[in-house]
TITI-797993 format. One record per residue (C-alpha): residue number from 1; z negated, y negated, x negated. Coordinates in nm, 2 decimals. Each point is the difference from the previous one (the first is absolute). Layout:
N
<NUM; <Z; Y; X>>
...
//
This chain:
486
<1; <3.73; -1.42; 11.62>>
<2; <0.12; 0.34; -0.10>>
<3; <-0.10; 0.29; 0.18>>
<4; <-0.03; 0.37; -0.09>>
<5; <-0.08; 0.14; -0.37>>
<6; <-0.12; -0.26; -0.17>>
<7; <-0.11; -0.03; -0.37>>
<8; <-0.29; -0.19; -0.02>>
<9; <-0.05; -0.14; -0.37>>
<10; <-0.20; -0.31; -0.13>>
<11; <0.13; -0.32; -0.07>>
<12; <-0.14; -0.32; -0.13>>
<13; <-0.14; -0.19; 0.25>>
<14; <-0.18; -0.33; 0.03>>
<15; <-0.06; -0.23; 0.29>>
<16; <-0.23; -0.31; -0.02>>
<17; <-0.32; 0.16; 0.08>>
<18; <-0.26; 0.21; -0.16>>
<19; <0.15; 0.35; -0.08>>
<20; <-0.11; 0.33; -0.19>>
<21; <0.03; -0.25; -0.33>>
<22; <-0.23; -0.25; 0.09>>
<23; <-0.24; 0.18; -0.23>>
<24; <0.23; 0.10; -0.22>>
<25; <0.20; -0.14; -0.30>>
<26; <0.33; 0.05; -0.20>>
<27; <-0.06; -0.03; -0.38>>
<28; <0.20; -0.26; -0.17>>
<29; <0.28; 0.19; -0.19>>
<30; <0.03; -0.10; -0.37>>
<31; <0.36; 0.07; -0.10>>
<32; <0.27; -0.23; 0.04>>
<33; <0.19; 0.30; 0.11>>
<34; <-0.26; 0.05; 0.28>>
<35; <0.00; -0.35; 0.12>>
<36; <0.38; 0.01; 0.08>>
<37; <-0.02; 0.28; 0.19>>
<38; <-0.12; 0.02; 0.36>>
<39; <-0.36; 0.00; 0.10>>
<40; <0.05; 0.21; 0.31>>
<41; <-0.03; 0.38; -0.04>>
<42; <0.29; 0.25; 0.07>>
<43; <-0.06; 0.17; 0.37>>
<44; <-0.17; 0.33; -0.06>>
<45; <-0.21; 0.23; 0.23>>
<46; <-0.35; -0.14; -0.05>>
<47; <-0.13; -0.35; -0.06>>
<48; <-0.22; 0.00; -0.29>>
<49; <-0.25; -0.30; -0.04>>
<50; <0.04; -0.28; -0.28>>
<51; <-0.27; -0.08; -0.25>>
<52; <-0.29; -0.10; 0.22>>
<53; <-0.17; -0.34; -0.17>>
<54; <-0.34; 0.02; 0.14>>
<55; <-0.23; -0.33; -0.03>>
<56; <-0.29; 0.04; -0.24>>
<57; <-0.25; 0.03; 0.29>>
<58; <0.20; 0.28; 0.14>>
<59; <-0.07; 0.23; -0.29>>
<60; <-0.37; -0.13; -0.03>>
<61; <0.03; -0.18; -0.34>>
<62; <-0.08; -0.32; 0.13>>
<63; <-0.30; -0.01; 0.25>>
<64; <-0.03; -0.38; 0.08>>
<65; <0.39; 0.02; 0.10>>
<66; <-0.10; 0.29; 0.24>>
<67; <-0.27; -0.17; 0.15>>
<68; <0.22; -0.30; 0.03>>
<69; <0.26; 0.22; 0.17>>
<70; <-0.23; 0.17; 0.24>>
<71; <-0.15; -0.32; 0.09>>
<72; <0.35; -0.19; 0.05>>
<73; <0.08; 0.33; 0.20>>
<74; <-0.27; -0.04; 0.18>>
<75; <0.09; -0.35; 0.13>>
<76; <0.33; 0.14; 0.15>>
<77; <-0.14; 0.14; 0.34>>
<78; <-0.20; -0.36; 0.10>>
<79; <0.35; -0.16; -0.06>>
<80; <0.18; 0.22; 0.27>>
<81; <-0.30; 0.01; 0.23>>
<82; <-0.13; 0.31; -0.07>>
<83; <-0.32; 0.15; -0.12>>
<84; <0.01; 0.24; -0.29>>
<85; <0.26; 0.29; -0.04>>
<86; <-0.16; 0.32; 0.18>>
<87; <0.24; 0.24; 0.11>>
<88; <-0.23; 0.13; 0.29>>
<89; <-0.03; -0.38; 0.11>>
<90; <0.23; -0.14; 0.36>>
<91; <0.29; -0.19; -0.17>>
<92; <0.19; -0.23; 0.12>>
<93; <0.39; -0.04; -0.01>>
<94; <0.16; -0.20; -0.25>>
<95; <0.39; 0.08; 0.13>>
<96; <0.19; 0.21; 0.21>>
<97; <0.32; 0.18; -0.12>>
<98; <0.21; 0.15; 0.29>>
<99; <-0.35; 0.11; 0.16>>
<100; <-0.12; 0.15; -0.31>>
<101; <-0.33; -0.22; -0.13>>
<102; <-0.13; -0.14; -0.27>>
<103; <-0.33; -0.03; -0.03>>
<104; <-0.23; -0.26; -0.17>>
<105; <-0.18; 0.29; -0.22>>
<106; <0.36; 0.08; -0.08>>
<107; <0.09; -0.38; -0.12>>
<108; <-0.35; -0.05; -0.17>>
<109; <0.06; 0.30; -0.18>>
<110; <0.37; -0.12; -0.10>>
<111; <-0.15; -0.34; -0.15>>
<112; <-0.23; 0.20; -0.24>>
<113; <0.22; 0.18; -0.11>>
<114; <0.20; -0.31; -0.09>>
<115; <-0.30; -0.14; -0.19>>
<116; <-0.07; 0.29; -0.17>>
<117; <0.34; 0.08; -0.15>>
<118; <0.14; -0.33; -0.07>>
<119; <-0.28; -0.22; -0.14>>
<120; <0.01; -0.26; 0.21>>
<121; <-0.34; -0.23; 0.10>>
<122; <-0.05; -0.02; 0.37>>
<123; <-0.08; -0.37; 0.11>>
<124; <0.02; -0.16; 0.35>>
<125; <0.32; -0.14; -0.11>>
<126; <0.21; 0.29; -0.08>>
<127; <-0.17; 0.22; 0.26>>
<128; <0.24; -0.09; 0.30>>
<129; <0.31; 0.11; -0.22>>
<130; <-0.19; 0.32; -0.16>>
<131; <-0.03; 0.14; 0.39>>
<132; <0.32; -0.10; 0.08>>
<133; <0.15; 0.18; -0.26>>
<134; <-0.23; 0.29; 0.05>>
<135; <0.09; 0.01; 0.37>>
<136; <0.39; -0.04; -0.07>>
<137; <-0.01; 0.28; -0.24>>
<138; <-0.18; 0.23; 0.29>>
<139; <0.26; -0.09; 0.23>>
<140; <0.30; 0.08; -0.21>>
<141; <-0.20; 0.34; -0.10>>
<142; <-0.05; 0.07; 0.35>>
<143; <0.40; -0.06; 0.08>>
<144; <0.07; 0.25; -0.27>>
<145; <-0.24; 0.25; 0.12>>
<146; <0.12; 0.01; 0.37>>
<147; <0.35; 0.04; -0.12>>
<148; <-0.05; 0.25; -0.23>>
<149; <-0.18; 0.19; 0.28>>
<150; <0.28; -0.08; 0.23>>
<151; <0.26; 0.16; -0.23>>
<152; <-0.22; 0.28; -0.10>>
<153; <0.03; 0.08; 0.38>>
<154; <0.35; -0.08; 0.01>>
<155; <0.09; 0.23; -0.29>>
<156; <-0.28; 0.27; 0.09>>
<157; <-0.14; 0.02; -0.34>>
<158; <-0.27; -0.11; -0.19>>
<159; <0.11; 0.11; -0.32>>
<160; <0.06; -0.39; -0.13>>
<161; <-0.38; -0.10; 0.06>>
<162; <-0.21; -0.07; -0.30>>
<163; <-0.29; 0.30; 0.05>>
<164; <-0.38; -0.03; -0.15>>
<165; <0.08; 0.20; -0.32>>
<166; <0.28; -0.29; -0.11>>
<167; <-0.27; -0.27; 0.08>>
<168; <-0.26; 0.16; -0.21>>
<169; <0.22; 0.05; -0.29>>
<170; <0.07; -0.38; 0.04>>
<171; <-0.36; -0.10; 0.00>>
<172; <-0.06; 0.26; -0.26>>
<173; <0.27; -0.16; -0.23>>
<174; <-0.14; -0.35; 0.07>>
<175; <-0.34; 0.12; -0.12>>
<176; <0.09; 0.14; -0.33>>
<177; <0.26; -0.27; -0.08>>
<178; <-0.31; -0.23; 0.02>>
<179; <-0.22; 0.28; -0.19>>
<180; <-0.18; 0.02; 0.31>>
<181; <-0.08; 0.36; 0.18>>
<182; <0.08; 0.03; 0.36>>
<183; <-0.36; -0.01; 0.07>>
<184; <-0.05; -0.33; -0.20>>
<185; <0.35; -0.16; 0.20>>
<186; <-0.17; 0.10; 0.33>>
<187; <-0.33; -0.17; -0.10>>
<188; <0.18; -0.31; -0.10>>
<189; <0.12; -0.01; 0.35>>
<190; <-0.34; 0.04; 0.19>>
<191; <-0.15; -0.27; -0.27>>
<192; <0.26; -0.25; 0.16>>
<193; <-0.09; 0.10; 0.33>>
<194; <0.35; 0.13; 0.04>>
<195; <0.11; 0.34; 0.22>>
<196; <0.22; 0.17; -0.29>>
<197; <0.16; 0.17; 0.32>>
<198; <0.16; -0.39; 0.06>>
<199; <0.20; 0.08; -0.36>>
<200; <0.07; 0.34; 0.12>>
<201; <0.17; -0.11; 0.30>>
<202; <0.18; -0.24; -0.21>>
<203; <0.11; 0.23; -0.24>>
<204; <0.12; 0.29; 0.31>>
<205; <0.19; -0.28; 0.16>>
<206; <0.19; -0.14; -0.30>>
<207; <0.09; 0.33; -0.14>>
<208; <0.13; 0.13; 0.36>>
<209; <0.20; -0.37; 0.03>>
<210; <0.18; 0.03; -0.32>>
<211; <0.10; 0.37; 0.10>>
<212; <0.08; -0.11; 0.32>>
<213; <0.26; -0.29; -0.13>>
<214; <0.16; 0.19; -0.25>>
<215; <0.08; 0.30; 0.22>>
<216; <0.16; -0.24; 0.32>>
<217; <0.16; -0.20; -0.27>>
<218; <0.03; 0.17; -0.36>>
<219; <0.35; 0.17; 0.09>>
<220; <0.13; -0.28; 0.09>>
<221; <-0.02; -0.22; -0.34>>
<222; <0.30; 0.02; -0.24>>
<223; <-0.02; -0.13; -0.32>>
<224; <0.31; 0.00; -0.14>>
<225; <0.20; -0.06; -0.37>>
<226; <0.10; -0.35; 0.10>>
<227; <-0.33; -0.13; 0.12>>
<228; <-0.16; 0.15; -0.36>>
<229; <0.26; -0.18; -0.18>>
<230; <-0.02; -0.32; 0.17>>
<231; <-0.42; 0.02; -0.02>>
<232; <0.11; 0.07; -0.40>>
<233; <0.24; -0.27; -0.05>>
<234; <-0.26; -0.22; 0.17>>
<235; <-0.30; 0.13; -0.25>>
<236; <0.25; -0.09; -0.26>>
<237; <0.07; -0.32; 0.07>>
<238; <-0.36; -0.10; 0.05>>
<239; <-0.09; 0.10; -0.36>>
<240; <0.12; -0.35; -0.12>>
<241; <-0.26; -0.13; 0.25>>
<242; <-0.40; -0.05; -0.05>>
<243; <-0.17; 0.32; 0.17>>
<244; <-0.35; -0.04; 0.16>>
<245; <-0.24; 0.27; 0.09>>
<246; <-0.15; -0.13; 0.30>>
<247; <-0.28; 0.11; 0.25>>
<248; <0.10; -0.14; 0.33>>
<249; <-0.17; -0.02; 0.35>>
<250; <0.17; -0.11; 0.30>>
<251; <-0.13; -0.12; 0.29>>
<252; <0.23; 0.04; 0.32>>
<253; <-0.03; -0.31; 0.18>>
<254; <0.11; 0.21; 0.34>>
<255; <-0.27; 0.25; -0.05>>
<256; <-0.25; -0.25; -0.09>>
<257; <0.06; -0.24; 0.31>>
<258; <0.20; -0.28; -0.16>>
<259; <0.04; -0.18; -0.30>>
<260; <-0.30; -0.19; 0.02>>
<261; <-0.24; 0.29; 0.03>>
<262; <0.21; 0.18; -0.29>>
<263; <-0.05; -0.27; -0.23>>
<264; <-0.39; 0.02; 0.07>>
<265; <-0.03; 0.35; -0.07>>
<266; <0.21; -0.05; -0.30>>
<267; <-0.24; -0.31; -0.11>>
<268; <-0.32; 0.25; 0.09>>
<269; <0.15; 0.30; -0.25>>
<270; <0.09; -0.25; -0.28>>
<271; <-0.34; -0.09; 0.04>>
<272; <-0.14; 0.32; 0.00>>
<273; <0.19; 0.11; -0.32>>
<274; <-0.10; -0.29; -0.20>>
<275; <-0.35; 0.13; 0.07>>
<276; <0.08; 0.33; -0.15>>
<277; <0.16; 0.20; 0.28>>
<278; <0.24; 0.25; -0.16>>
<279; <0.38; -0.12; 0.07>>
<280; <0.11; 0.38; 0.05>>
<281; <-0.31; 0.11; 0.28>>
<282; <0.10; -0.38; 0.18>>
<283; <0.38; 0.11; -0.03>>
<284; <-0.03; 0.34; 0.14>>
<285; <-0.26; -0.13; 0.32>>
<286; <0.19; -0.31; 0.07>>
<287; <0.39; -0.03; -0.09>>
<288; <0.27; 0.10; 0.22>>
<289; <0.22; 0.02; -0.29>>
<290; <0.14; 0.35; -0.06>>
<291; <-0.18; 0.00; -0.32>>
<292; <-0.35; -0.04; 0.14>>
<293; <-0.01; 0.43; -0.04>>
<294; <0.01; -0.09; -0.38>>
<295; <-0.25; -0.24; -0.02>>
<296; <0.26; -0.31; 0.04>>
<297; <0.16; 0.12; -0.31>>
<298; <0.42; -0.09; 0.01>>
<299; <0.10; 0.12; -0.33>>
<300; <0.23; -0.21; -0.25>>
<301; <0.19; -0.23; 0.19>>
<302; <0.21; -0.33; -0.05>>
<303; <-0.04; -0.33; 0.17>>
<304; <0.30; 0.08; 0.20>>
<305; <-0.19; 0.28; 0.14>>
<306; <-0.25; -0.21; 0.20>>
<307; <0.01; -0.27; 0.26>>
<308; <0.10; -0.35; -0.21>>
<309; <-0.36; -0.14; 0.11>>
<310; <-0.19; 0.30; -0.18>>
<311; <0.28; -0.06; -0.30>>
<312; <-0.07; -0.39; -0.03>>
<313; <-0.42; 0.14; -0.02>>
<314; <0.08; 0.24; -0.27>>
<315; <0.15; -0.26; -0.21>>
<316; <-0.38; -0.18; -0.03>>
<317; <-0.18; 0.34; -0.04>>
<318; <-0.10; 0.15; -0.31>>
<319; <-0.11; 0.37; -0.05>>
<320; <-0.33; 0.08; 0.17>>
<321; <0.03; -0.28; 0.22>>
<322; <-0.03; 0.00; 0.39>>
<323; <0.24; -0.21; 0.24>>
<324; <-0.15; -0.24; 0.33>>
<325; <0.16; 0.12; 0.30>>
<326; <0.37; -0.03; 0.02>>
<327; <0.16; -0.03; 0.31>>
<328; <0.34; 0.11; 0.10>>
<329; <0.21; 0.05; 0.32>>
<330; <-0.19; 0.25; 0.15>>
<331; <-0.34; 0.03; -0.17>>
<332; <-0.20; -0.08; -0.30>>
<333; <-0.01; 0.14; -0.35>>
<334; <-0.26; 0.02; -0.27>>
<335; <0.13; 0.12; -0.32>>
<336; <-0.18; 0.10; -0.32>>
<337; <0.21; -0.01; -0.32>>
<338; <-0.13; 0.32; -0.20>>
<339; <0.23; -0.06; -0.29>>
<340; <0.34; -0.14; -0.09>>
<341; <0.31; 0.11; -0.22>>
<342; <0.27; -0.23; -0.15>>
<343; <0.35; 0.13; 0.05>>
<344; <0.15; 0.26; -0.23>>
<345; <0.20; -0.28; -0.23>>
<346; <-0.33; -0.19; -0.08>>
<347; <-0.27; 0.09; -0.21>>
<348; <-0.37; -0.04; 0.07>>
<349; <-0.28; -0.05; -0.23>>
<350; <-0.40; 0.01; -0.01>>
<351; <-0.14; -0.26; -0.23>>
<352; <-0.39; -0.09; -0.09>>
<353; <-0.06; -0.32; -0.22>>
<354; <-0.29; -0.16; -0.17>>
<355; <0.02; -0.39; -0.01>>
<356; <-0.13; -0.32; -0.13>>
<357; <-0.02; -0.28; 0.22>>
<358; <0.14; -0.31; -0.09>>
<359; <0.12; -0.30; 0.17>>
<360; <0.32; -0.09; -0.02>>
<361; <-0.07; -0.31; -0.17>>
<362; <-0.21; 0.19; -0.28>>
<363; <0.03; -0.12; -0.35>>
<364; <0.19; 0.19; -0.26>>
<365; <-0.38; 0.07; -0.14>>
<366; <-0.10; 0.18; 0.30>>
<367; <0.33; 0.21; 0.02>>
<368; <-0.04; 0.10; -0.37>>
<369; <-0.35; 0.11; 0.04>>
<370; <0.10; 0.17; 0.33>>
<371; <0.30; 0.17; -0.21>>
<372; <-0.22; 0.12; -0.27>>
<373; <-0.26; 0.15; 0.24>>
<374; <0.27; 0.18; 0.20>>
<375; <0.18; 0.15; -0.34>>
<376; <-0.31; 0.11; -0.12>>
<377; <-0.06; 0.18; 0.33>>
<378; <0.33; 0.16; 0.05>>
<379; <-0.05; 0.32; -0.24>>
<380; <-0.30; 0.08; 0.13>>
<381; <0.18; 0.03; 0.38>>
<382; <0.18; 0.35; -0.02>>
<383; <0.18; -0.05; 0.34>>
<384; <-0.13; -0.05; 0.33>>
<385; <-0.24; 0.31; -0.03>>
<386; <-0.28; -0.20; -0.21>>
<387; <0.11; -0.37; 0.06>>
<388; <-0.32; -0.09; 0.21>>
<389; <-0.23; 0.12; -0.29>>
<390; <0.20; -0.14; -0.24>>
<391; <-0.04; -0.33; 0.14>>
<392; <-0.34; 0.01; 0.10>>
<393; <-0.09; -0.02; -0.36>>
<394; <0.17; -0.36; -0.01>>
<395; <-0.18; -0.31; 0.17>>
<396; <0.24; -0.21; 0.17>>
<397; <0.27; 0.26; 0.05>>
<398; <0.02; 0.09; 0.39>>
<399; <0.21; 0.35; 0.07>>
<400; <0.21; 0.08; 0.31>>
<401; <0.19; 0.28; 0.19>>
<402; <0.30; -0.17; 0.07>>
<403; <0.16; 0.31; 0.24>>
<404; <0.35; 0.11; 0.01>>
<405; <0.29; -0.21; 0.10>>
<406; <0.36; -0.01; -0.04>>
<407; <0.07; -0.12; -0.36>>
<408; <0.24; -0.25; 0.14>>
<409; <-0.26; -0.16; 0.19>>
<410; <-0.22; -0.09; -0.31>>
<411; <0.00; -0.34; -0.20>>
<412; <0.23; -0.05; -0.25>>
<413; <-0.25; 0.06; -0.29>>
<414; <-0.11; 0.29; 0.14>>
<415; <0.30; 0.16; 0.11>>
<416; <0.13; -0.05; -0.40>>
<417; <-0.30; 0.15; -0.12>>
<418; <0.02; 0.32; 0.31>>
<419; <0.39; 0.05; -0.08>>
<420; <-0.09; 0.07; -0.39>>
<421; <-0.31; 0.18; 0.00>>
<422; <-0.09; 0.39; 0.09>>
<423; <-0.29; 0.08; 0.20>>
<424; <-0.30; -0.01; -0.22>>
<425; <0.12; -0.28; -0.18>>
<426; <-0.12; -0.34; -0.01>>
<427; <0.16; -0.37; -0.05>>
<428; <-0.06; -0.28; -0.24>>
<429; <-0.18; -0.31; 0.16>>
<430; <0.18; -0.13; 0.28>>
<431; <-0.06; -0.37; 0.12>>
<432; <0.02; -0.12; 0.34>>
<433; <-0.14; -0.29; 0.21>>
<434; <-0.35; 0.19; 0.04>>
<435; <-0.04; 0.11; -0.31>>
<436; <0.07; 0.27; -0.30>>
<437; <0.05; 0.35; 0.11>>
<438; <0.06; 0.33; -0.17>>
<439; <0.20; 0.25; 0.22>>
<440; <-0.04; 0.37; -0.01>>
<441; <0.26; 0.23; 0.19>>
<442; <-0.16; 0.32; 0.16>>
<443; <0.31; 0.14; 0.17>>
<444; <0.38; -0.08; 0.05>>
<445; <0.23; 0.20; 0.19>>
<446; <0.30; -0.02; 0.25>>
<447; <-0.08; -0.07; 0.34>>
<448; <0.13; 0.20; 0.33>>
<449; <-0.06; 0.33; 0.14>>
<450; <0.15; 0.33; 0.00>>
<451; <0.26; 0.11; 0.28>>
<452; <-0.13; 0.27; 0.23>>
<453; <0.22; 0.30; 0.04>>
<454; <0.21; 0.11; 0.30>>
<455; <-0.23; 0.23; 0.12>>
<456; <-0.24; -0.27; -0.01>>
<457; <0.20; -0.24; 0.20>>
<458; <0.09; 0.24; 0.30>>
<459; <-0.36; 0.06; 0.03>>
<460; <-0.08; -0.35; 0.04>>
<461; <0.27; -0.09; 0.22>>
<462; <-0.08; 0.33; 0.21>>
<463; <-0.35; -0.12; 0.01>>
<464; <0.08; -0.37; 0.12>>
<465; <0.21; 0.12; 0.27>>
<466; <-0.27; 0.25; 0.13>>
<467; <-0.26; -0.31; -0.03>>
<468; <0.24; -0.21; 0.22>>
<469; <0.02; 0.26; 0.26>>
<470; <-0.38; 0.05; 0.00>>
<471; <-0.03; -0.31; 0.05>>
<472; <0.22; -0.07; 0.27>>
<473; <-0.10; 0.32; 0.18>>
<474; <-0.37; -0.15; 0.02>>
<475; <0.13; -0.34; 0.14>>
<476; <0.17; 0.16; 0.24>>
<477; <-0.31; 0.23; 0.12>>
<478; <-0.18; -0.30; -0.04>>
<479; <0.25; -0.23; 0.26>>
<480; <0.02; 0.25; 0.25>>
<481; <-0.41; 0.12; 0.03>>
<482; <-0.25; -0.20; 0.21>>
<483; <-0.25; -0.13; -0.20>>
<484; <-0.33; -0.20; 0.08>>
<485; <-0.21; -0.13; -0.24>>
<486; <-0.34; -0.08; 0.15>>
//
């Protein structure tokens, strides 16, 4: 560890625990160019909180949800053997970290914050995992805070420690981005029975820890032209591969207490997300992947950039689908396929259809009648925009949105129509074994994503290296610490 004059700057950091980002979310970038660049911000002198995504009950727009959420929070104390939260009460000890006590009150507050910000519904089944994750995050933060104090004393400076104004600024920004006043934001914590000081402590520790890691290791990171060139060459080679925009959650088996516990936890998280818990919120709170701070957003990647087990699962997913738990050598993945882009040499086409159902052995008279009906309907369809409305006037004709696909993956008859038609045009009736179809082309474009700039690549590589150093730093602190969980 370096001593003397140290430049403390912020650097992206995420461990597999609840950070300040637990209540925050990054918006999904829309352009292909933005998707191709790194999700990690460049180093700066101040950590800015991303956009907040608060559940409906936080903003007060859903009173029923708020009541249910508060009831769920009320169930937490009994499950960990304590009465309702009152700071003045005598509290038990949840853990001891190098003689530093984490109280049961601290643990209850962290658990309530997880529930408040994630959308997870508390049950007897998932409560133990929720408690363990909350305790792990508290232990990690306590280790960070202890190291911050040690370095501050050794360097004889507290200049890099986040002050109250910075915390107030983050909370004010959080409120504004959710169309709330600061007073309304604080009231949302009161409604959920969460001490806002819990979040303030998280923000202070997170900002300061990032500065500490950047100050100690930032100068050692060198990203050369050869590294940038190699990265660009790899991206160019991947341009001819299908690209995926993923959300990922990684449950570290070592941190969870073994593969069996990791699978159990992942299964519970999948069930919660299937019931409506937002993927990005769950990722920020439970994932051990570096992308957790961004809500699990990986950016555009190819199958070669993920473990083989995950790549195999991606083949079975369509955009908008969530995977089941995927075991790998050191843990368990859950992936959410946000979008899929074909390689640049491919053509993507979006289609809608109007169809009349016909059996494979339908008579010629039935086929002729259906053709007459669809030919009369075709002039009324002005592209995809009014297809459903036009079809609604014709009994027996069913509309359907076929979505977007690689043109080469279409059936021969549909592919032939899609190749010659332009967006907004409609085919003549097409016979298939299941019926007769009019196909409308909604859009047609080349696949692939825009190459990031050299500056974006350099920032991404620097951020990745700092993230690795941050995790190793915390791992070493954990391994050398005396930790007793009660």
